[in-house]
Z-matrix of the N, CA and C atoms (Angstrom, degrees):
N
C 1 1.484
C 2 1.616 1 105.69
N 3 1.294 2 114.49 1 119.09
C 4 1.464 3 117.70 2 -178.12
C 5 1.475 4 108.79 3 -93.70
N 6 1.372 5 113.59 4 140.24
C 7 1.316 6 122.10 5 -178.51
C 8 1.519 7 110.63 6 -126.14
N 9 1.302 8 121.17 7 140.82
C 10 1.503 9 117.89 8 173.40
C 11 1.494 10 116.78 9 -68.52
N 12 1.271 11 117.21 10 161.84
C 13 1.429 12 118.75 11 -179.29
C 14 1.525 13 119.35 12 -54.47
N 15 1.294 14 117.76 13 -36.46
C 16 1.450 15 129.42 14 179.63
C 17 1.579 16 106.68 15 -58.23
N 18 1.414 17 110.26 16 -51.17
C 19 1.397 18 119.04 17 -174.76
C 20 1.579 19 109.36 18 -57.56
N 21 1.328 20 111.45 19 -47.58
C 22 1.494 21 123.40 20 -177.25
C 23 1.574 22 106.58 21 -54.69
N 24 1.313 23 115.10 22 -47.86
C 25 1.494 24 116.51 23 -177.40
C 26 1.576 25 113.18 24 -57.32
N 27 1.358 26 116.48 25 -41.77
C 28 1.439 27 117.16 26 -178.75
C 29 1.627 28 105.45 27 -71.54
N 30 1.255 29 117.58 28 -43.42
C 31 1.472 30 119.98 29 176.32
C 32 1.480 31 112.60 30 -52.94
N 33 1.345 32 114.86 31 -47.34
C 34 1.473 33 122.18 32 -177.34
C 35 1.555 34 108.49 33 -61.88
N 36 1.297 35 120.50 34 -46.27
C 37 1.411 36 124.94 35 179.73
C 38 1.483 37 110.58 36 -55.57
N 39 1.394 38 116.96 37 -50.38
C 40 1.425 39 123.20 38 178.90
C 41 1.675 40 108.68 39 -57.27
N 42 1.358 41 113.41 40 -57.33
C 43 1.470 42 121.63 41 177.52
C 44 1.527 43 113.78 42 -47.48
N 45 1.437 44 116.22 43 -44.47
C 46 1.421 45 121.43 44 -175.63
C 47 1.583 46 110.18 45 -66.17
N 48 1.378 47 114.50 46 -44.63
C 49 1.402 48 122.30 47 176.89
C 50 1.517 49 111.64 48 -57.75
N 51 1.360 50 115.57 49 -48.20
C 52 1.551 51 118.75 50 -179.15
C 53 1.534 52 108.51 51 -62.10
N 54 1.397 53 116.65 52 -42.68
C 55 1.376 54 121.81 53 -170.23
C 56 1.549 55 112.06 54 -70.12
N 57 1.424 56 115.63 55 -39.69
C 58 1.368 57 118.30 56 -173.27
C 59 1.531 58 118.54 57 -104.22
N 60 1.485 59 110.12 58 -16.32
C 61 1.406 60 114.16 59 173.99
C 62 1.558 61 107.19 60 -139.59
N 63 1.366 62 120.11 61 66.71
C 64 1.311 63 122.50 62 -170.52
C 65 1.525 64 115.38 63 -58.32
N 66 1.386 65 114.69 64 -24.08
C 67 1.449 66 122.22 65 -179.47
C 68 1.498 67 116.16 66 -59.43
N 69 1.370 68 114.80 67 -19.28
C 70 1.368 69 126.50 68 178.17
C 71 1.565 70 111.93 69 -70.43
N 72 1.295 71 114.92 70 -21.93
C 73 1.407 72 121.41 71 -176.42
C 74 1.590 73 111.72 72 -78.46
N 75 1.327 74 117.59 73 -33.88
C 76 1.416 75 125.15 74 -173.29
C 77 1.472 76 113.06 75 -53.77
N 78 1.366 77 117.13 76 -50.96
C 79 1.621 78 117.72 77 -179.88
C 80 1.503 79 108.05 78 -62.87
N 81 1.289 80 120.46 79 -30.02
C 82 1.495 81 119.18 80 -179.24
C 83 1.585 82 105.84 81 -70.65
N 84 1.329 83 116.10 82 -44.89
C 85 1.536 84 118.44 83 -176.05
C 86 1.516 85 103.70 84 -63.05
N 87 1.406 86 117.83 85 -43.74
C 88 1.427 87 115.00 86 -176.40
C 89 1.516 88 116.61 87 -68.29
N 90 1.360 89 116.18 88 -23.40
C 91 1.489 90 123.35 89 179.56
C 92 1.509 91 106.36 90 -78.61
N 93 1.312 92 118.65 91 -44.20
C 94 1.606 93 122.92 92 -170.96
C 95 1.532 94 107.65 93 -76.65
N 96 1.455 95 118.97 94 -45.82
C 97 1.341 96 118.82 95 -168.63
C 98 1.619 97 113.45 96 -108.13
N 99 1.262 98 113.39 97 9.91
C 100 1.442 99 119.96 98 179.02
C 101 1.552 100 115.31 99 55.57
N 102 1.300 101 110.65 100 39.55
C 103 1.449 102 116.57 101 175.44
C 104 1.468 103 111.59 102 -96.35
N 105 1.249 104 121.09 103 176.31
C 106 1.509 105 121.32 104 -179.10
C 107 1.592 106 111.89 105 -133.90
N 108 1.324 107 118.10 106 48.15
C 109 1.375 108 123.09 107 175.29
C 110 1.513 109 110.95 108 -57.78
N 111 1.218 110 118.46 109 123.09
C 112 1.456 111 120.44 110 167.54
C 113 1.660 112 122.04 111 -68.84
N 114 1.241 113 111.28 112 154.16
C 115 1.545 114 107.82 113 179.16
C 116 1.555 115 104.22 114 -59.77
N 117 1.275 116 112.99 115 148.79
C 118 1.598 117 119.39 116 174.11
C 119 1.516 118 106.64 117 90.99
N 120 1.356 119 122.03 118 -1.50
C 121 1.541 120 121.74 119 174.65
C 122 1.542 121 110.18 120 -57.01
N 123 1.155 122 117.28 121 134.15
C 124 1.470 123 120.92 122 177.03
C 125 1.522 124 111.93 123 -66.88
N 126 1.305 125 115.75 124 126.01
C 127 1.500 126 123.23 125 177.04
C 128 1.594 127 108.11 126 -117.41
N 129 1.383 128 111.25 127 125.73
C 130 1.441 129 113.95 128 172.81
C 131 1.527 130 111.82 129 -104.50
N 132 1.312 131 112.65 130 122.15
C 133 1.619 132 116.77 131 -177.25
C 134 1.488 133 103.83 132 -81.81
N 135 1.293 134 114.14 133 130.51
C 136 1.528 135 121.59 134 177.97
C 137 1.487 136 105.84 135 -98.55
N 138 1.362 137 112.03 136 167.17
C 139 1.529 138 119.71 137 175.58
C 140 1.517 139 111.98 138 -57.25
N 141 1.368 140 119.53 139 145.31
C 142 1.307 141 118.65 140 174.86
C 143 1.573 142 114.49 141 -97.43
N 144 1.335 143 116.73 142 -11.76
C 145 1.428 144 124.55 143 -176.09
C 146 1.657 145 105.97 144 -109.52
N 147 1.382 146 111.17 145 129.67
C 148 1.417 147 115.61 146 -179.48
C 149 1.557 148 104.71 147 -143.18
N 150 1.309 149 117.04 148 161.64
C 151 1.491 150 116.63 149 177.35
C 152 1.631 151 108.45 150 -117.53
N 153 1.287 152 117.75 151 133.61
C 154 1.410 153 130.44 152 171.69
C 155 1.474 154 111.69 153 -120.73
N 156 1.325 155 118.00 154 114.65
C 157 1.389 156 116.65 155 176.28
C 158 1.465 157 115.83 156 51.02
N 159 1.358 158 114.90 157 44.71
C 160 1.444 159 126.93 158 171.58
C 161 1.592 160 107.81 159 70.92
N 162 1.351 161 118.63 160 13.99
C 163 1.439 162 117.20 161 179.58
C 164 1.654 163 102.78 162 -115.64
N 165 1.339 164 110.55 163 140.84
C 166 1.449 165 112.84 164 176.82
C 167 1.501 166 110.01 165 -79.34
N 168 1.397 167 118.40 166 139.58
C 169 1.369 168 126.65 167 -174.19
C 170 1.483 169 104.06 168 -125.48
N 171 1.350 170 116.78 169 117.59
C 172 1.519 171 120.25 170 -175.64
C 173 1.552 172 105.50 171 -119.09
N 174 1.434 173 111.17 172 120.41
C 175 1.439 174 112.12 173 178.16
C 176 1.512 175 105.45 174 -108.42
N 177 1.367 176 115.31 175 161.89
C 178 1.509 177 120.17 176 -171.25
C 179 1.548 178 104.24 177 -82.40
N 180 1.160 179 120.80 178 -38.15
C 181 1.506 180 116.44 179 179.23
C 182 1.634 181 109.24 180 -155.74
N 183 1.250 182 115.62 181 128.84
C 184 1.417 183 124.03 182 174.79
C 185 1.361 184 108.36 183 -136.17
N 186 1.449 185 117.63 184 124.75
C 187 1.508 186 118.99 185 -175.41
C 188 1.499 187 105.70 186 -142.34
N 189 1.318 188 112.46 187 171.41
C 190 1.481 189 121.72 188 178.80
C 191 1.506 190 108.91 189 -128.11
N 192 1.352 191 118.31 190 133.13
C 193 1.467 192 116.54 191 166.95
C 194 1.588 193 107.55 192 -129.33
N 195 1.357 194 118.36 193 116.00
C 196 1.393 195 121.68 194 -174.36
C 197 1.510 196 121.00 195 57.30
N 198 1.399 197 112.88 196 31.29
C 199 1.386 198 118.22 197 -176.10
C 200 1.508 199 115.88 198 90.95
N 201 1.260 200 115.96 199 -12.46
C 202 1.543 201 119.87 200 179.69
C 203 1.556 202 107.52 201 -90.91
N 204 1.270 203 114.72 202 133.19
C 205 1.431 204 120.84 203 -173.90
C 206 1.605 205 110.06 204 -95.63
N 207 1.252 206 117.12 205 141.52
C 208 1.457 207 123.93 206 176.13
C 209 1.527 208 112.68 207 -134.07
N 210 1.298 209 114.65 208 140.63
C 211 1.604 210 118.46 209 -174.61
C 212 1.586 211 102.03 210 -139.70
N 213 1.300 212 110.60 211 131.26
C 214 1.494 213 128.42 212 -174.96
C 215 1.546 214 105.01 213 -120.75
N 216 1.311 215 118.39 214 130.87
C 217 1.498 216 119.69 215 158.94
C 218 1.457 217 110.92 216 -122.57
N 219 1.265 218 121.93 217 138.09
C 220 1.443 219 132.73 218 169.66
C 221 1.456 220 108.90 219 -86.09
N 222 1.361 221 124.21 220 123.17
C 223 1.348 222 122.44 221 178.80
C 224 1.645 223 105.27 222 -125.51
N 225 1.297 224 112.48 223 113.97
C 226 1.491 225 115.94 224 177.30
C 227 1.444 226 115.92 225 -89.67
N 228 1.237 227 117.82 226 -16.41
C 229 1.540 228 121.55 227 -178.79
C 230 1.571 229 106.48 228 -89.35
N 231 1.272 230 121.47 229 148.84
C 232 1.514 231 125.81 230 173.00
C 233 1.416 232 103.11 231 -62.96
N 234 1.322 233 116.30 232 149.17
C 235 1.475 234 125.07 233 -175.56
C 236 1.620 235 110.88 234 -59.04
N 237 1.387 236 109.99 235 122.05
C 238 1.442 237 114.39 236 179.58
C 239 1.508 238 106.74 237 -108.24
N 240 1.298 239 120.90 238 13.24
C 241 1.380 240 127.57 239 170.99
C 242 1.606 241 112.32 240 93.72
N 243 1.233 242 116.80 241 1.65
C 244 1.427 243 121.47 242 -175.10
C 245 1.559 244 113.06 243 -97.56
N 246 1.330 245 116.44 244 -20.91
C 247 1.463 246 115.10 245 -170.60
C 248 1.476 247 114.13 246 -65.60
N 249 1.375 248 116.21 247 -34.94
C 250 1.463 249 120.11 248 -177.44
C 251 1.591 250 104.14 249 -63.69
N 252 1.194 251 119.82 250 -43.15
C 253 1.555 252 120.35 251 178.50
C 254 1.409 253 116.26 252 -66.31
N 255 1.357 254 114.97 253 -42.45
C 256 1.490 255 120.34 254 171.25
C 257 1.559 256 114.23 255 -57.43
N 258 1.390 257 113.05 256 -46.71
C 259 1.514 258 117.63 257 177.51
C 260 1.563 259 107.79 258 -56.78
N 261 1.165 260 118.53 259 -45.13
C 262 1.555 261 126.22 260 -174.52
C 263 1.561 262 100.35 261 -58.51
N 264 1.413 263 112.80 262 -56.24
C 265 1.516 264 112.14 263 -175.05
C 266 1.391 265 114.63 264 -65.30
N 267 1.255 266 123.48 265 -30.06
C 268 1.464 267 125.28 266 172.68
C 269 1.465 268 111.30 267 -62.28
N 270 1.335 269 112.99 268 -46.97
C 271 1.459 270 115.85 269 -168.48
C 272 1.567 271 111.36 270 -83.75
N 273 1.265 272 116.76 271 -18.96
C 274 1.570 273 120.54 272 165.21
C 275 1.553 274 105.50 273 -63.77
N 276 1.203 275 114.73 274 -49.79
C 277 1.528 276 118.38 275 -175.67
C 278 1.452 277 107.18 276 -61.00
N 279 1.356 278 122.80 277 -47.56
C 280 1.465 279 121.15 278 -178.65
C 281 1.488 280 112.44 279 -64.83
N 282 1.334 281 113.98 280 -39.84
C 283 1.536 282 120.62 281 178.69
C 284 1.515 283 109.28 282 -61.77
N 285 1.345 284 121.19 283 -43.82
C 286 1.467 285 124.37 284 -176.98
C 287 1.417 286 108.30 285 -65.80
N 288 1.381 287 114.39 286 -40.40
C 289 1.566 288 120.12 287 -177.11
C 290 1.585 289 108.97 288 -57.43
N 291 1.385 290 113.34 289 -37.12
C 292 1.455 291 113.67 290 -176.80
C 293 1.464 292 117.27 291 -102.42
N 294 1.387 293 115.23 292 26.24
C 295 1.514 294 121.47 293 -176.46
C 296 1.473 295 106.61 294 -62.59
N 297 1.335 296 111.75 295 150.99
C 298 1.511 297 121.66 296 178.92
C 299 1.492 298 109.08 297 -146.31
N 300 1.276 299 114.94 298 166.74
C 301 1.373 300 120.41 299 -175.77
C 302 1.465 301 110.84 300 -110.98
N 303 1.402 302 123.94 301 127.76
C 304 1.442 303 126.77 302 -176.70
C 305 1.530 304 102.44 303 -132.33
N 306 1.301 305 117.94 304 121.92
C 307 1.590 306 117.24 305 170.72
C 308 1.390 307 110.44 306 52.57
N 309 1.336 308 121.50 307 52.90
C 310 1.429 309 125.44 308 171.52
C 311 1.517 310 119.38 309 69.27
N 312 1.414 311 112.70 310 12.74
C 313 1.490 312 117.92 311 174.90
C 314 1.400 313 111.06 312 -145.77
N 315 1.351 314 111.79 313 154.39
C 316 1.540 315 119.18 314 -175.15
C 317 1.552 316 109.40 315 -81.19
N 318 1.261 317 114.03 316 143.91
C 319 1.482 318 119.76 317 175.94
C 320 1.548 319 105.85 318 -123.64
N 321 1.344 320 113.22 319 128.66
C 322 1.536 321 117.70 320 172.33
C 323 1.541 322 106.05 321 -120.01
N 324 1.258 323 109.27 322 126.32
C 325 1.468 324 120.81 323 -178.88
C 326 1.444 325 112.83 324 -108.41
N 327 1.417 326 114.08 325 122.46
C 328 1.410 327 120.80 326 -173.16
C 329 1.597 328 106.41 327 -82.18
N 330 1.358 329 116.34 328 147.08
C 331 1.504 330 118.35 329 175.95
C 332 1.445 331 113.65 330 -71.92
N 333 1.353 332 120.55 331 160.38
C 334 1.312 333 126.86 332 167.20
C 335 1.611 334 106.25 333 -76.92
N 336 1.380 335 117.75 334 110.87
C 337 1.457 336 122.52 335 -169.68
C 338 1.494 337 109.18 336 -112.53
N 339 1.282 338 115.09 337 160.12
C 340 1.411 339 126.83 338 176.77
C 341 1.526 340 117.15 339 -150.25
N 342 1.291 341 121.10 340 138.11
C 343 1.368 342 121.71 341 170.14
C 344 1.543 343 110.09 342 -100.20
N 345 1.361 344 116.40 343 129.83
C 346 1.514 345 123.25 344 176.42
C 347 1.508 346 105.15 345 -101.66
N 348 1.409 347 122.64 346 106.65
C 349 1.240 348 124.12 347 175.49
C 350 1.591 349 110.65 348 -88.91
N 351 1.323 350 113.29 349 117.16
C 352 1.481 351 119.53 350 -173.88
C 353 1.653 352 106.55 351 -77.95
N 354 1.254 353 118.05 352 -27.13
C 355 1.440 354 130.07 353 172.61
C 356 1.383 355 110.46 354 -126.37
N 357 1.348 356 117.05 355 147.73
C 358 1.507 357 121.73 356 179.32
C 359 1.476 358 107.09 357 -156.89
N 360 1.260 359 112.48 358 168.70
C 361 1.605 360 117.31 359 173.99
C 362 1.524 361 101.83 360 -145.58
N 363 1.306 362 113.06 361 -168.14
C 364 1.513 363 119.81 362 -170.04
C 365 1.580 364 109.39 363 -70.72
N 366 1.286 365 117.98 364 -17.46
C 367 1.483 366 121.71 365 179.80
C 368 1.514 367 110.22 366 -86.19
N 369 1.273 368 120.37 367 -11.86
C 370 1.453 369 119.97 368 -177.78
C 371 1.485 370 110.97 369 -71.06
N 372 1.362 371 106.56 370 124.01
C 373 1.559 372 112.28 371 -175.86
C 374 1.508 373 111.32 372 -77.15
N 375 1.335 374 114.30 373 168.38
C 376 1.532 375 121.94 374 177.42
C 377 1.508 376 111.76 375 -85.72
N 378 1.350 377 112.35 376 -13.88
C 379 1.596 378 119.45 377 -175.82
C 380 1.542 379 100.26 378 -148.64
N 381 1.384 380 105.93 379 144.68
C 382 1.430 381 117.08 380 167.29
C 383 1.585 382 109.36 381 -99.78
N 384 1.238 383 120.09 382 134.83
C 385 1.438 384 119.85 383 -177.22
C 386 1.494 385 117.28 384 -133.61
N 387 1.311 386 120.36 385 147.52
C 388 1.510 387 127.35 386 171.79
C 389 1.432 388 108.33 387 -127.36
N 390 1.305 389 117.79 388 126.48
C 391 1.580 390 116.72 389 172.17
C 392 1.540 391 105.71 390 -82.58
N 393 1.283 392 113.79 391 129.75
C 394 1.448 393 119.96 392 172.05
C 395 1.564 394 117.81 393 -105.55
N 396 1.283 395 123.26 394 110.11
C 397 1.365 396 123.75 395 -175.78
C 398 1.473 397 111.46 396 -93.98
N 399 1.274 398 118.31 397 124.79
C 400 1.563 399 120.29 398 179.59
C 401 1.445 400 110.41 399 -86.18
N 402 1.299 401 125.22 400 161.67
C 403 1.445 402 124.93 401 179.60
C 404 1.519 403 112.72 402 -60.53
N 405 1.281 404 119.58 403 -25.58
C 406 1.427 405 124.02 404 -175.87
C 407 1.523 406 110.94 405 -89.42
N 408 1.295 407 113.77 406 3.92
C 409 1.465 408 118.30 407 177.34
C 410 1.494 409 115.18 408 94.52
N 411 1.328 410 118.38 409 -13.98
C 412 1.463 411 120.58 410 175.70
C 413 1.496 412 106.27 411 -60.43
N 414 1.469 413 115.93 412 148.67
C 415 1.461 414 125.01 413 173.00
C 416 1.507 415 106.63 414 -119.78
N 417 1.420 416 104.46 415 144.07
C 418 1.558 417 108.65 416 171.07
C 419 1.533 418 96.77 417 -133.92
N 420 1.479 419 109.13 418 143.00
C 421 1.342 420 118.90 419 170.78
C 422 1.465 421 114.39 420 -100.61
N 423 1.318 422 123.35 421 116.77
C 424 1.336 423 127.45 422 -173.00
C 425 1.634 424 100.70 423 -96.11
N 426 1.297 425 114.32 424 116.88
C 427 1.551 426 119.42 425 -174.57
C 428 1.551 427 111.12 426 -121.23
N 429 1.264 428 117.35 427 136.85
C 430 1.438 429 122.47 428 177.75
C 431 1.514 430 109.18 429 -122.29
N 432 1.357 431 119.38 430 120.02
C 433 1.463 432 116.06 431 175.49
C 434 1.519 433 110.65 432 -63.24
N 435 1.393 434 110.40 433 158.00
C 436 1.472 435 121.78 434 179.18
C 437 1.565 436 110.16 435 -118.63
N 438 1.372 437 110.08 436 137.72
C 439 1.567 438 114.79 437 170.62
C 440 1.478 439 102.56 438 -106.43
N 441 1.272 440 118.62 439 134.79
C 442 1.359 441 123.50 440 171.16
C 443 1.493 442 108.55 441 -110.29
N 444 1.395 443 109.75 442 98.20
C 445 1.441 444 112.79 443 -168.72
C 446 1.470 445 119.27 444 -60.66
N 447 1.353 446 120.07 445 -29.71
C 448 1.434 447 126.37 446 176.57
C 449 1.524 448 115.68 447 -68.67
N 450 1.325 449 114.12 448 -12.80
C 451 1.511 450 117.10 449 172.04
C 452 1.420 451 119.09 450 -76.62
N 453 1.434 452 117.09 451 -13.65
C 454 1.450 453 121.81 452 -178.46
C 455 1.554 454 105.44 453 -93.97
N 456 1.286 455 111.89 454 118.62
C 457 1.493 456 119.59 455 172.48
C 458 1.524 457 104.64 456 -71.87
N 459 1.392 458 114.47 457 158.05
C 460 1.485 459 123.85 458 179.83
C 461 1.507 460 110.79 459 -54.52
N 462 1.323 461 118.72 460 -38.36
C 463 1.351 462 118.57 461 -175.70
C 464 1.501 463 113.46 462 -72.62
N 465 1.299 464 119.78 463 -33.66
C 466 1.475 465 124.22 464 171.96
C 467 1.480 466 111.81 465 -69.07
N 468 1.369 467 115.22 466 -35.36
C 469 1.517 468 118.76 467 178.34
C 470 1.472 469 109.03 468 -59.11
N 471 1.382 470 117.13 469 -46.56
C 472 1.455 471 123.19 470 -179.19
C 473 1.542 472 112.91 471 -68.02
N 474 1.321 473 111.39 472 -42.75
C 475 1.451 474 111.26 473 -178.45
C 476 1.448 475 119.75 474 -64.41
N 477 1.429 476 114.58 475 -37.71
C 478 1.435 477 128.38 476 175.98
C 479 1.563 478 112.49 477 -83.57
N 480 1.321 479 116.48 478 -5.78
C 481 1.477 480 120.18 479 -175.27
C 482 1.468 481 114.48 480 59.00
N 483 1.326 482 115.62 481 37.73
C 484 1.391 483 118.05 482 179.53
C 485 1.505 484 116.86 483 -94.92
N 486 1.375 485 108.93 484 49.12
C 487 1.491 486 125.06 485 -171.84
C 488 1.560 487 105.05 486 -57.05
N 489 1.144 488 122.86 487 -27.20
C 490 1.560 489 124.03 488 178.15
C 491 1.519 490 114.23 489 -51.54
N 492 1.479 491 110.04 490 -26.53
C 493 1.456 492 115.91 491 -172.53
C 494 1.545 493 110.24 492 -91.51
N 495 1.399 494 111.07 493 -9.02
C 496 1.480 495 112.09 494 -173.20
C 497 1.596 496 117.91 495 -60.06
N 498 1.315 497 114.98 496 -40.79
C 499 1.420 498 114.02 497 -179.33
C 500 1.512 499 113.41 498 -63.60
N 501 1.330 500 125.10 499 -16.59
C 502 1.426 501 126.26 500 179.92
C 503 1.611 502 107.65 501 -98.36
N 504 1.173 503 122.57 502 -6.83
C 505 1.464 504 124.53 503 178.65
C 506 1.509 505 113.58 504 -51.18
N 507 1.358 506 112.38 505 -38.49
C 508 1.520 507 113.39 506 -177.58
C 509 1.504 508 109.86 507 -66.05
N 510 1.212 509 122.31 508 -20.53
C 511 1.466 510 124.92 509 -174.42
C 512 1.580 511 108.16 510 -62.43
N 513 1.299 512 118.45 511 -20.54
C 514 1.528 513 122.34 512 -179.91
C 515 1.536 514 107.51 513 -68.81
N 516 1.353 515 115.81 514 -22.08
C 517 1.332 516 120.24 515 -177.33
C 518 1.599 517 117.10 516 -103.43
N 519 1.331 518 112.99 517 7.74
C 520 1.429 519 116.15 518 -166.56
C 521 1.628 520 109.06 519 -69.40
N 522 1.183 521 120.01 520 -29.47
C 523 1.498 522 124.65 521 179.35
C 524 1.467 523 112.21 522 -69.85
N 525 1.385 524 115.04 523 -22.24
C 526 1.400 525 125.95 524 -177.80
C 527 1.474 526 115.50 525 -99.97
N 528 1.351 527 117.90 526 -6.04
C 529 1.368 528 125.87 527 -170.82
C 530 1.604 529 114.49 528 -54.73
N 531 1.369 530 110.23 529 -45.01
C 532 1.619 531 113.17 530 172.69
C 533 1.507 532 114.27 531 -58.01
N 534 1.229 533 115.83 532 -43.71
C 535 1.394 534 116.59 533 176.07
C 536 1.541 535 118.12 534 -61.93
N 537 1.391 536 111.57 535 -46.02
C 538 1.359 537 119.76 536 174.22
C 539 1.525 538 112.82 537 -57.49
N 540 1.315 539 116.49 538 -43.90
C 541 1.421 540 117.41 539 179.00
C 542 1.461 541 118.78 540 -61.14
N 543 1.346 542 113.27 541 -29.29
C 544 1.448 543 121.39 542 177.21
C 545 1.546 544 114.40 543 -74.60
N 546 1.320 545 115.78 544 -22.44
C 547 1.533 546 120.77 545 -176.98
C 548 1.507 547 107.39 546 -77.10
N 549 1.192 548 112.89 547 148.39
C 550 1.565 549 119.42 548 177.86
C 551 1.553 550 108.08 549 -81.04
């Protein structure tokens, strides 16, 4: 999956924070998934690169807390309709990697996943979904919650300790940057 340089910069920022200060991710997990992990909870960072059908799949963030898997993707572009499919692809890959056998059958467990939109507009959904139709006609809706980083005011970021969103806070002003630069 090819990404442009700007996208890589945002991914790299998120990955660096997760790698060097993983405790910054806990408040985000608690916010998105309504968990209550206390400060100091052990986080295990998992590999970002995996292979699926001879294709390299690279996630922004994949980690484990007490055996529960979490997957985050930072998306700097407005939704072009592909993020839901990419999330599904990534999560299938993560789930297959962790397959296990229980009572003579395999179990694949999907991670709790989230898309962090660094930019959004009125058309940005609160969930990304994919409808999965099984051969027998059953349908499963794969749904991933969305965080719209620009919706968080700085006071809320500090109150909820969502410091992982701080590097992206300036994006809310990107359309005004030329005007701001001209001001004394």
